[in-house]
mmCIF file as Biopython writes it, N, C-alpha, C and O atoms, coordinates in Angstrom:
data_model
#
loop_
_atom_site.group_PDB
_atom_site.id
_atom_site.type_symbol
_atom_site.label_atom_id
_atom_site.label_alt_id
_atom_site.label_comp_id
_atom_site.label_asym_id
_atom_site.label_entity_id
_atom_site.label_seq_id
_atom_site.pdbx_PDB_ins_code
_atom_site.Cartn_x
_atom_site.Cartn_y
_atom_site.Cartn_z
_atom_site.occupancy
_atom_site.B_iso_or_equiv
_atom_site.auth_seq_id
_atom_site.auth_asym_id
_atom_site.pdbx_PDB_model_num
ATOM 1   N N  . MET A ? 1  ? -7.405 6.849   8.930   1.0 0.0 1  A 1 
ATOM 2   C CA . MET A ? 1  ? -7.378 6.749   7.599   1.0 0.0 1  A 1 
ATOM 3   C C  . MET A ? 1  ? -6.818 5.206   7.886   1.0 0.0 1  A 1 
ATOM 4   O O  . MET A ? 1  ? -5.655 5.149   8.285   1.0 0.0 1  A 1 
ATOM 5   N N  . PHE A ? 2  ? -7.398 4.187   7.753   1.0 0.0 2  A 1 
ATOM 6   C CA . PHE A ? 2  ? -6.928 3.186   7.162   1.0 0.0 2  A 1 
ATOM 7   C C  . PHE A ? 2  ? -6.444 2.524   6.048   1.0 0.0 2  A 1 
ATOM 8   O O  . PHE A ? 2  ? -6.829 3.216   5.105   1.0 0.0 2  A 1 
ATOM 9   N N  . MET A ? 3  ? -5.754 1.479   5.564   1.0 0.0 3  A 1 
ATOM 10  C CA . MET A ? 3  ? -4.608 1.365   4.397   1.0 0.0 3  A 1 
ATOM 11  C C  . MET A ? 3  ? -5.538 1.486   4.555   1.0 0.0 3  A 1 
ATOM 12  O O  . MET A ? 3  ? -5.883 2.317   5.395   1.0 0.0 3  A 1 
ATOM 13  N N  . SER A ? 4  ? -6.746 0.540   3.664   1.0 0.0 4  A 1 
ATOM 14  C CA . SER A ? 4  ? -7.739 -0.017  2.422   1.0 0.0 4  A 1 
ATOM 15  C C  . SER A ? 4  ? -8.174 1.510   1.664   1.0 0.0 4  A 1 
ATOM 16  O O  . SER A ? 4  ? -8.547 1.657   0.500   1.0 0.0 4  A 1 
ATOM 17  N N  . GLU A ? 5  ? -8.014 2.465   2.610   1.0 0.0 5  A 1 
ATOM 18  C CA . GLU A ? 5  ? -8.392 3.774   1.635   1.0 0.0 5  A 1 
ATOM 19  C C  . GLU A ? 5  ? -7.612 4.834   1.899   1.0 0.0 5  A 1 
ATOM 20  O O  . GLU A ? 5  ? -8.120 5.954   1.955   1.0 0.0 5  A 1 
ATOM 21  N N  . ALA A ? 6  ? -5.919 4.594   2.151   1.0 0.0 6  A 1 
ATOM 22  C CA . ALA A ? 6  ? -5.148 4.913   1.715   1.0 0.0 6  A 1 
ATOM 23  C C  . ALA A ? 6  ? -4.674 4.385   0.619   1.0 0.0 6  A 1 
ATOM 24  O O  . ALA A ? 6  ? -4.519 5.055   -0.402  1.0 0.0 6  A 1 
ATOM 25  N N  . LEU A ? 7  ? -4.410 3.216   0.696   1.0 0.0 7  A 1 
ATOM 26  C CA . LEU A ? 7  ? -4.230 2.527   -1.065  1.0 0.0 7  A 1 
ATOM 27  C C  . LEU A ? 7  ? -5.332 2.798   -2.115  1.0 0.0 7  A 1 
ATOM 28  O O  . LEU A ? 7  ? -5.363 2.234   -3.209  1.0 0.0 7  A 1 
ATOM 29  N N  . THR A ? 8  ? -6.426 3.904   -1.596  1.0 0.0 8  A 1 
ATOM 30  C CA . THR A ? 8  ? -7.331 4.323   -3.242  1.0 0.0 8  A 1 
ATOM 31  C C  . THR A ? 8  ? -6.885 4.803   -3.383  1.0 0.0 8  A 1 
ATOM 32  O O  . THR A ? 8  ? -6.207 4.786   -4.410  1.0 0.0 8  A 1 
ATOM 33  N N  . ASP A ? 9  ? -6.758 6.579   -1.643  1.0 0.0 9  A 1 
ATOM 34  C CA . ASP A ? 9  ? -6.412 6.838   -2.590  1.0 0.0 9  A 1 
ATOM 35  C C  . ASP A ? 9  ? -4.906 7.281   -2.885  1.0 0.0 9  A 1 
ATOM 36  O O  . ASP A ? 9  ? -4.931 8.378   -3.444  1.0 0.0 9  A 1 
ATOM 37  N N  . PHE A ? 10 ? -3.602 6.812   -2.704  1.0 0.0 10 A 1 
ATOM 38  C CA . PHE A ? 10 ? -2.760 6.940   -3.551  1.0 0.0 10 A 1 
ATOM 39  C C  . PHE A ? 10 ? -3.116 5.984   -4.708  1.0 0.0 10 A 1 
ATOM 40  O O  . PHE A ? 10 ? -2.098 5.867   -5.392  1.0 0.0 10 A 1 
ATOM 41  N N  . LEU A ? 11 ? -3.975 5.360   -5.144  1.0 0.0 11 A 1 
ATOM 42  C CA . LEU A ? 11 ? -3.316 4.939   -6.535  1.0 0.0 11 A 1 
ATOM 43  C C  . LEU A ? 11 ? -3.879 5.790   -7.459  1.0 0.0 11 A 1 
ATOM 44  O O  . LEU A ? 11 ? -3.283 6.091   -8.493  1.0 0.0 11 A 1 
ATOM 45  N N  . GLU A ? 12 ? -5.470 6.391   -7.051  1.0 0.0 12 A 1 
ATOM 46  C CA . GLU A ? 12 ? -6.628 7.622   -7.845  1.0 0.0 12 A 1 
ATOM 47  C C  . GLU A ? 12 ? -4.914 8.367   -8.497  1.0 0.0 12 A 1 
ATOM 48  O O  . GLU A ? 12 ? -4.528 8.601   -9.642  1.0 0.0 12 A 1 
ATOM 49  N N  . HIS A ? 13 ? -4.264 8.546   -7.167  1.0 0.0 13 A 1 
ATOM 50  C CA . HIS A ? 13 ? -3.147 10.287  -6.575  1.0 0.0 13 A 1 
ATOM 51  C C  . HIS A ? 13 ? -1.616 9.352   -7.947  1.0 0.0 13 A 1 
ATOM 52  O O  . HIS A ? 13 ? -0.493 9.846   -8.053  1.0 0.0 13 A 1 
ATOM 53  N N  . LEU A ? 14 ? -1.802 8.809   -8.281  1.0 0.0 14 A 1 
ATOM 54  C CA . LEU A ? 14 ? -0.471 7.910   -9.256  1.0 0.0 14 A 1 
ATOM 55  C C  . LEU A ? 14 ? -0.717 8.703   -10.304 1.0 0.0 14 A 1 
ATOM 56  O O  . LEU A ? 14 ? -0.210 9.652   -10.903 1.0 0.0 14 A 1 
ATOM 57  N N  . GLU A ? 15 ? -1.950 7.796   -10.341 1.0 0.0 15 A 1 
ATOM 58  C CA . GLU A ? 15 ? -2.556 7.701   -11.974 1.0 0.0 15 A 1 
ATOM 59  C C  . GLU A ? 15 ? -3.107 9.187   -13.162 1.0 0.0 15 A 1 
ATOM 60  O O  . GLU A ? 15 ? -3.178 9.370   -14.378 1.0 0.0 15 A 1 
ATOM 61  N N  . VAL A ? 16 ? -3.437 10.098  -11.692 1.0 0.0 16 A 1 
ATOM 62  C CA . VAL A ? 16 ? -4.310 12.025  -12.500 1.0 0.0 16 A 1 
ATOM 63  C C  . VAL A ? 16 ? -2.835 12.480  -11.811 1.0 0.0 16 A 1 
ATOM 64  O O  . VAL A ? 16 ? -1.966 12.275  -12.658 1.0 0.0 16 A 1 
ATOM 65  N N  . GLU A ? 17 ? -2.330 12.952  -10.739 1.0 0.0 17 A 1 
ATOM 66  C CA . GLU A ? 17 ? -1.260 13.448  -10.649 1.0 0.0 17 A 1 
ATOM 67  C C  . GLU A ? 17 ? 0.033  13.684  -10.928 1.0 0.0 17 A 1 
ATOM 68  O O  . GLU A ? 17 ? 0.725  14.623  -11.322 1.0 0.0 17 A 1 
ATOM 69  N N  . GLY A ? 18 ? 0.239  11.868  -10.412 1.0 0.0 18 A 1 
ATOM 70  C CA . GLY A ? 18 ? 2.293  11.673  -10.521 1.0 0.0 18 A 1 
ATOM 71  C C  . GLY A ? 18 ? 2.191  10.865  -12.065 1.0 0.0 18 A 1 
ATOM 72  O O  . GLY A ? 18 ? 3.279  10.539  -12.542 1.0 0.0 18 A 1 
ATOM 73  N N  . GLY A ? 19 ? 0.741  10.471  -12.999 1.0 0.0 19 A 1 
ATOM 74  C CA . GLY A ? 19 ? 0.623  10.353  -14.355 1.0 0.0 19 A 1 
ATOM 75  C C  . GLY A ? 19 ? 2.048  8.723   -14.684 1.0 0.0 19 A 1 
ATOM 76  O O  . GLY A ? 19 ? 2.754  8.568   -15.681 1.0 0.0 19 A 1 
ATOM 77  N N  . ARG A ? 20 ? 1.997  8.088   -13.785 1.0 0.0 20 A 1 
ATOM 78  C CA . ARG A ? 20 ? 2.479  7.119   -13.903 1.0 0.0 20 A 1 
ATOM 79  C C  . ARG A ? 20 ? 0.909  5.817   -15.077 1.0 0.0 20 A 1 
ATOM 80  O O  . ARG A ? 20 ? -0.278 5.619   -15.332 1.0 0.0 20 A 1 
ATOM 81  N N  . SER A ? 21 ? 2.210  5.445   -15.272 1.0 0.0 21 A 1 
ATOM 82  C CA . SER A ? 21 ? 2.149  3.806   -16.283 1.0 0.0 21 A 1 
ATOM 83  C C  . SER A ? 21 ? 0.282  2.885   -15.513 1.0 0.0 21 A 1 
ATOM 84  O O  . SER A ? 21 ? 0.017  2.860   -14.311 1.0 0.0 21 A 1 
ATOM 85  N N  . GLN A ? 22 ? -0.543 2.350   -16.509 1.0 0.0 22 A 1 
ATOM 86  C CA . GLN A ? 22 ? -0.580 1.356   -15.865 1.0 0.0 22 A 1 
ATOM 87  C C  . GLN A ? 22 ? 0.075  0.092   -15.385 1.0 0.0 22 A 1 
ATOM 88  O O  . GLN A ? 22 ? -0.223 -0.967  -14.834 1.0 0.0 22 A 1 
ATOM 89  N N  . LYS A ? 23 ? 0.425  0.307   -15.548 1.0 0.0 23 A 1 
ATOM 90  C CA . LYS A ? 23 ? 0.833  -0.905  -15.032 1.0 0.0 23 A 1 
ATOM 91  C C  . LYS A ? 23 ? 2.161  -0.491  -13.872 1.0 0.0 23 A 1 
ATOM 92  O O  . LYS A ? 23 ? 2.846  -1.511  -13.944 1.0 0.0 23 A 1 
ATOM 93  N N  . THR A ? 24 ? 2.457  -0.099  -13.449 1.0 0.0 24 A 1 
ATOM 94  C CA . THR A ? 24 ? 3.031  1.190   -12.595 1.0 0.0 24 A 1 
ATOM 95  C C  . THR A ? 24 ? 1.838  0.317   -11.426 1.0 0.0 24 A 1 
ATOM 96  O O  . THR A ? 24 ? 1.870  -0.809  -10.929 1.0 0.0 24 A 1 
ATOM 97  N N  . ILE A ? 25 ? 0.809  1.512   -11.314 1.0 0.0 25 A 1 
ATOM 98  C CA . ILE A ? 25 ? -0.019 1.236   -11.002 1.0 0.0 25 A 1 
ATOM 99  C C  . ILE A ? 25 ? -0.772 0.639   -10.449 1.0 0.0 25 A 1 
ATOM 100 O O  . ILE A ? 25 ? -1.502 0.911   -9.496  1.0 0.0 25 A 1 
ATOM 101 N N  . ILE A ? 26 ? -0.533 -0.835  -11.441 1.0 0.0 26 A 1 
ATOM 102 C CA . ILE A ? 26 ? -1.232 -2.489  -10.794 1.0 0.0 26 A 1 
ATOM 103 C C  . ILE A ? 26 ? -0.178 -3.016  -10.322 1.0 0.0 26 A 1 
ATOM 104 O O  . ILE A ? 26 ? -0.715 -3.737  -9.482  1.0 0.0 26 A 1 
ATOM 105 N N  . ASN A ? 27 ? 0.548  -3.147  -10.251 1.0 0.0 27 A 1 
ATOM 106 C CA . ASN A ? 27 ? 1.933  -3.557  -9.478  1.0 0.0 27 A 1 
ATOM 107 C C  . ASN A ? 27 ? 2.180  -2.571  -8.047  1.0 0.0 27 A 1 
ATOM 108 O O  . ASN A ? 27 ? 2.945  -3.254  -7.365  1.0 0.0 27 A 1 
ATOM 109 N N  . TYR A ? 28 ? 1.983  -1.719  -7.543  1.0 0.0 28 A 1 
ATOM 110 C CA . TYR A ? 28 ? 2.137  -1.010  -6.505  1.0 0.0 28 A 1 
ATOM 111 C C  . TYR A ? 28 ? 0.869  -1.102  -6.267  1.0 0.0 28 A 1 
ATOM 112 O O  . TYR A ? 28 ? 0.852  -0.798  -5.075  1.0 0.0 28 A 1 
ATOM 113 N N  . GLN A ? 29 ? -0.293 -1.324  -6.581  1.0 0.0 29 A 1 
ATOM 114 C CA . GLN A ? 29 ? -1.568 -1.615  -6.077  1.0 0.0 29 A 1 
ATOM 115 C C  . GLN A ? 29 ? -0.749 -3.458  -5.230  1.0 0.0 29 A 1 
ATOM 116 O O  . GLN A ? 29 ? -0.415 -3.573  -4.051  1.0 0.0 29 A 1 
ATOM 117 N N  . LEU A ? 30 ? -0.658 -4.509  -6.249  1.0 0.0 30 A 1 
ATOM 118 C CA . LEU A ? 30 ? -0.053 -5.993  -5.676  1.0 0.0 30 A 1 
ATOM 119 C C  . LEU A ? 30 ? 0.498  -5.521  -4.404  1.0 0.0 30 A 1 
ATOM 120 O O  . LEU A ? 30 ? 0.029  -5.738  -3.287  1.0 0.0 30 A 1 
ATOM 121 N N  . TYR A ? 31 ? 1.764  -4.712  -4.762  1.0 0.0 31 A 1 
ATOM 122 C CA . TYR A ? 31 ? 2.179  -4.648  -3.424  1.0 0.0 31 A 1 
ATOM 123 C C  . TYR A ? 31 ? 1.810  -4.408  -2.176  1.0 0.0 31 A 1 
ATOM 124 O O  . TYR A ? 31 ? 1.815  -5.039  -1.119  1.0 0.0 31 A 1 
ATOM 125 N N  . LEU A ? 32 ? 1.589  -3.686  -2.420  1.0 0.0 32 A 1 
ATOM 126 C CA . LEU A ? 32 ? 0.333  -2.311  -1.077  1.0 0.0 32 A 1 
ATOM 127 C C  . LEU A ? 32 ? -1.289 -3.764  -0.374  1.0 0.0 32 A 1 
ATOM 128 O O  . LEU A ? 32 ? -2.029 -3.254  0.467   1.0 0.0 32 A 1 
ATOM 129 N N  . GLU A ? 33 ? -1.488 -4.639  -0.597  1.0 0.0 33 A 1 
ATOM 130 C CA . GLU A ? 33 ? -2.159 -5.936  -1.186  1.0 0.0 33 A 1 
ATOM 131 C C  . GLU A ? 33 ? -1.949 -6.261  -0.027  1.0 0.0 33 A 1 
ATOM 132 O O  . GLU A ? 33 ? -2.135 -5.821  1.108   1.0 0.0 33 A 1 
ATOM 133 N N  . ARG A ? 34 ? -1.414 -7.339  -0.649  1.0 0.0 34 A 1 
ATOM 134 C CA . ARG A ? 34 ? -0.009 -8.201  0.099   1.0 0.0 34 A 1 
ATOM 135 C C  . ARG A ? 34 ? 0.150  -7.327  1.738   1.0 0.0 34 A 1 
ATOM 136 O O  . ARG A ? 34 ? -0.699 -7.527  2.607   1.0 0.0 34 A 1 
ATOM 137 N N  . PHE A ? 35 ? 1.027  -6.621  1.913   1.0 0.0 35 A 1 
ATOM 138 C CA . PHE A ? 35 ? 1.323  -5.622  3.111   1.0 0.0 35 A 1 
ATOM 139 C C  . PHE A ? 35 ? -0.370 -5.418  4.015   1.0 0.0 35 A 1 
ATOM 140 O O  . PHE A ? 35 ? -0.291 -5.514  5.239   1.0 0.0 35 A 1 
ATOM 141 N N  . ILE A ? 36 ? -1.330 -5.239  3.614   1.0 0.0 36 A 1 
ATOM 142 C CA . ILE A ? 36 ? -2.812 -4.788  4.214   1.0 0.0 36 A 1 
ATOM 143 C C  . ILE A ? 36 ? -2.741 -6.652  4.430   1.0 0.0 36 A 1 
ATOM 144 O O  . ILE A ? 36 ? -3.182 -7.067  5.502   1.0 0.0 36 A 1 
ATOM 145 N N  . ASP A ? 37 ? -2.383 -7.336  3.765   1.0 0.0 37 A 1 
ATOM 146 C CA . ASP A ? 37 ? -3.700 -8.789  3.612   1.0 0.0 37 A 1 
ATOM 147 C C  . ASP A ? 37 ? -1.963 -9.772  4.944   1.0 0.0 37 A 1 
ATOM 148 O O  . ASP A ? 37 ? -1.495 -10.902 4.805   1.0 0.0 37 A 1 
ATOM 149 N N  . PHE A ? 38 ? -1.733 -9.147  5.555   1.0 0.0 38 A 1 
ATOM 150 C CA . PHE A ? 38 ? 0.192  -9.211  6.089   1.0 0.0 38 A 1 
ATOM 151 C C  . PHE A ? 38 ? -0.739 -8.171  6.935   1.0 0.0 38 A 1 
ATOM 152 O O  . PHE A ? 38 ? -1.861 -8.431  6.500   1.0 0.0 38 A 1 
ATOM 153 N N  . ALA A ? 39 ? -0.872 -7.264  7.786   1.0 0.0 39 A 1 
ATOM 154 C CA . ALA A ? 39 ? -0.417 -6.693  8.600   1.0 0.0 39 A 1 
ATOM 155 C C  . ALA A ? 39 ? -1.640 -6.610  9.228   1.0 0.0 39 A 1 
ATOM 156 O O  . ALA A ? 39 ? -1.798 -6.816  10.431  1.0 0.0 39 A 1 
ATOM 157 N N  . GLY A ? 40 ? -2.818 -6.209  8.171   1.0 0.0 40 A 1 
ATOM 158 C CA . GLY A ? 40 ? -5.183 -6.550  8.924   1.0 0.0 40 A 1 
ATOM 159 C C  . GLY A ? 40 ? -4.628 -4.799  7.870   1.0 0.0 40 A 1 
ATOM 160 O O  . GLY A ? 40 ? -3.564 -4.297  7.509   1.0 0.0 40 A 1 
ATOM 161 N N  . ASP A ? 41 ? -6.445 -4.374  7.740   1.0 0.0 41 A 1 
ATOM 162 C CA . ASP A ? 41 ? -6.250 -3.055  6.928   1.0 0.0 41 A 1 
ATOM 163 C C  . ASP A ? 41 ? -6.392 -1.929  8.361   1.0 0.0 41 A 1 
ATOM 164 O O  . ASP A ? 41 ? -7.424 -1.325  8.654   1.0 0.0 41 A 1 
ATOM 165 N N  . ILE A ? 42 ? -5.404 -1.873  8.926   1.0 0.0 42 A 1 
ATOM 166 C CA . ILE A ? 42 ? -5.006 -0.789  10.031  1.0 0.0 42 A 1 
ATOM 167 C C  . ILE A ? 42 ? -4.842 0.106   10.050  1.0 0.0 42 A 1 
ATOM 168 O O  . ILE A ? 42 ? -3.943 0.473   9.294   1.0 0.0 42 A 1 
ATOM 169 N N  . ALA A ? 43 ? -5.405 0.978   10.733  1.0 0.0 43 A 1 
ATOM 170 C CA . ALA A ? 43 ? -5.241 2.598   11.106  1.0 0.0 43 A 1 
ATOM 171 C C  . ALA A ? 43 ? -3.310 2.934   10.643  1.0 0.0 43 A 1 
ATOM 172 O O  . ALA A ? 43 ? -2.245 2.580   11.148  1.0 0.0 43 A 1 
ATOM 173 N N  . VAL A ? 44 ? -3.705 3.799   9.420   1.0 0.0 44 A 1 
ATOM 174 C CA . VAL A ? 44 ? -1.634 4.300   8.139   1.0 0.0 44 A 1 
ATOM 175 C C  . VAL A ? 44 ? -0.521 4.768   9.736   1.0 0.0 44 A 1 
ATOM 176 O O  . VAL A ? 44 ? 0.695  4.923   9.620   1.0 0.0 44 A 1 
ATOM 177 N N  . GLU A ? 45 ? -1.363 4.942   11.287  1.0 0.0 45 A 1 
ATOM 178 C CA . GLU A ? 45 ? -0.529 6.102   12.229  1.0 0.0 45 A 1 
ATOM 179 C C  . GLU A ? 45 ? 0.007  4.875   12.440  1.0 0.0 45 A 1 
ATOM 180 O O  . GLU A ? 45 ? 1.202  4.928   12.728  1.0 0.0 45 A 1 
ATOM 181 N N  . LYS A ? 46 ? -0.484 3.738   12.394  1.0 0.0 46 A 1 
ATOM 182 C CA . LYS A ? 46 ? -0.339 1.369   13.269  1.0 0.0 46 A 1 
ATOM 183 C C  . LYS A ? 46 ? 1.087  1.100   12.969  1.0 0.0 46 A 1 
ATOM 184 O O  . LYS A ? 46 ? 1.941  0.471   13.593  1.0 0.0 46 A 1 
ATOM 185 N N  . VAL A ? 47 ? 1.127  2.026   11.360  1.0 0.0 47 A 1 
ATOM 186 C CA . VAL A ? 47 ? 1.926  1.357   10.641  1.0 0.0 47 A 1 
ATOM 187 C C  . VAL A ? 47 ? 3.940  1.572   11.331  1.0 0.0 47 A 1 
ATOM 188 O O  . VAL A ? 47 ? 4.306  2.744   11.425  1.0 0.0 47 A 1 
ATOM 189 N N  . THR A ? 48 ? 4.670  0.806   11.604  1.0 0.0 48 A 1 
ATOM 190 C CA . THR A ? 48 ? 5.563  1.079   11.836  1.0 0.0 48 A 1 
ATOM 191 C C  . THR A ? 48 ? 7.145  0.501   11.202  1.0 0.0 48 A 1 
ATOM 192 O O  . THR A ? 48 ? 7.131  -0.599  10.650  1.0 0.0 48 A 1 
ATOM 193 N N  . SER A ? 49 ? 8.886  1.494   11.323  1.0 0.0 49 A 1 
ATOM 194 C CA . SER A ? 49 ? 9.444  0.511   10.420  1.0 0.0 49 A 1 
ATOM 195 C C  . SER A ? 49 ? 9.106  -1.050  11.055  1.0 0.0 49 A 1 
ATOM 196 O O  . SER A ? 49 ? 8.782  -1.844  10.171  1.0 0.0 49 A 1 
ATOM 197 N N  . GLU A ? 50 ? 9.126  -1.560  12.306  1.0 0.0 50 A 1 
ATOM 198 C CA . GLU A ? 50 ? 8.550  -2.909  12.512  1.0 0.0 50 A 1 
ATOM 199 C C  . GLU A ? 50 ? 8.039  -3.865  12.342  1.0 0.0 50 A 1 
ATOM 200 O O  . GLU A ? 50 ? 8.688  -4.890  12.133  1.0 0.0 50 A 1 
ATOM 201 N N  . LEU A ? 51 ? 6.461  -3.847  12.380  1.0 0.0 51 A 1 
ATOM 202 C CA . LEU A ? 51 ? 5.503  -4.055  10.869  1.0 0.0 51 A 1 
ATOM 203 C C  . LEU A ? 51 ? 6.177  -3.814  9.501   1.0 0.0 51 A 1 
ATOM 204 O O  . LEU A ? 51 ? 5.434  -4.479  8.779   1.0 0.0 51 A 1 
ATOM 205 N N  . ILE A ? 52 ? 7.106  -3.289  8.694   1.0 0.0 52 A 1 
ATOM 206 C CA . ILE A ? 52 ? 7.417  -3.142  7.603   1.0 0.0 52 A 1 
ATOM 207 C C  . ILE A ? 52 ? 8.391  -4.043  8.157   1.0 0.0 52 A 1 
ATOM 208 O O  . ILE A ? 52 ? 7.852  -5.102  8.478   1.0 0.0 52 A 1 
ATOM 209 N N  . ARG A ? 53 ? 9.856  -4.010  8.431   1.0 0.0 53 A 1 
ATOM 210 C CA . ARG A ? 53 ? 10.263 -5.301  8.475   1.0 0.0 53 A 1 
ATOM 211 C C  . ARG A ? 53 ? 10.154 -6.685  9.276   1.0 0.0 53 A 1 
ATOM 212 O O  . ARG A ? 53 ? 11.153 -7.290  9.666   1.0 0.0 53 A 1 
ATOM 213 N N  . GLN A ? 54 ? 9.455  -6.918  9.384   1.0 0.0 54 A 1 
ATOM 214 C CA . GLN A ? 54 ? 8.089  -8.177  9.833   1.0 0.0 54 A 1 
ATOM 215 C C  . GLN A ? 54 ? 8.264  -8.048  8.821   1.0 0.0 54 A 1 
ATOM 216 O O  . GLN A ? 54 ? 9.411  -8.213  8.404   1.0 0.0 54 A 1 
ATOM 217 N N  . TYR A ? 55 ? 7.381  -7.747  8.073   1.0 0.0 55 A 1 
ATOM 218 C CA . TYR A ? 55 ? 6.566  -7.786  7.323   1.0 0.0 55 A 1 
ATOM 219 C C  . TYR A ? 55 ? 7.457  -8.145  5.642   1.0 0.0 55 A 1 
ATOM 220 O O  . TYR A ? 55 ? 6.940  -8.864  4.786   1.0 0.0 55 A 1 
ATOM 221 N N  . ARG A ? 56 ? 8.808  -7.484  5.473   1.0 0.0 56 A 1 
ATOM 222 C CA . ARG A ? 56 ? 9.677  -8.268  4.351   1.0 0.0 56 A 1 
ATOM 223 C C  . ARG A ? 56 ? 10.773 -9.649  4.971   1.0 0.0 56 A 1 
ATOM 224 O O  . ARG A ? 56 ? 11.897 -9.973  4.587   1.0 0.0 56 A 1 
ATOM 225 N N  . LEU A ? 57 ? 10.236 -10.012 5.638   1.0 0.0 57 A 1 
ATOM 226 C CA . LEU A ? 57 ? 11.421 -11.326 6.772   1.0 0.0 57 A 1 
ATOM 227 C C  . LEU A ? 57 ? 10.266 -12.282 6.118   1.0 0.0 57 A 1 
ATOM 228 O O  . LEU A ? 57 ? 10.602 -13.138 5.300   1.0 0.0 57 A 1 
ATOM 229 N N  . CYS A ? 58 ? 8.982  -12.128 6.472   1.0 0.0 58 A 1 
ATOM 230 C CA . CYS A ? 58 ? 7.747  -13.228 5.666   1.0 0.0 58 A 1 
ATOM 231 C C  . CYS A ? 58 ? 7.708  -13.354 3.927   1.0 0.0 58 A 1 
ATOM 232 O O  . CYS A ? 58 ? 7.311  -14.109 3.041   1.0 0.0 58 A 1 
ATOM 233 N N  . SER A ? 59 ? 8.485  -11.927 4.143   1.0 0.0 59 A 1 
ATOM 234 C CA . SER A ? 59 ? 7.674  -12.224 1.974   1.0 0.0 59 A 1 
ATOM 235 C C  . SER A ? 59 ? 8.882  -12.847 1.590   1.0 0.0 59 A 1 
ATOM 236 O O  . SER A ? 59 ? 9.030  -13.250 0.436   1.0 0.0 59 A 1 
#
């Protein structure tokens, strides 16, 4: 599964099962879309702690 697919599933989960507010969901979406822009639409299993560290250093 690629990040863009996982993002959609995650946001739907937050809304339907998580009971999160719309503003919370929008914030998650913005931050995760920025990560996808940085990393590319890679497979979820290719996300590593090193990739996340690099993203945090660049943002």
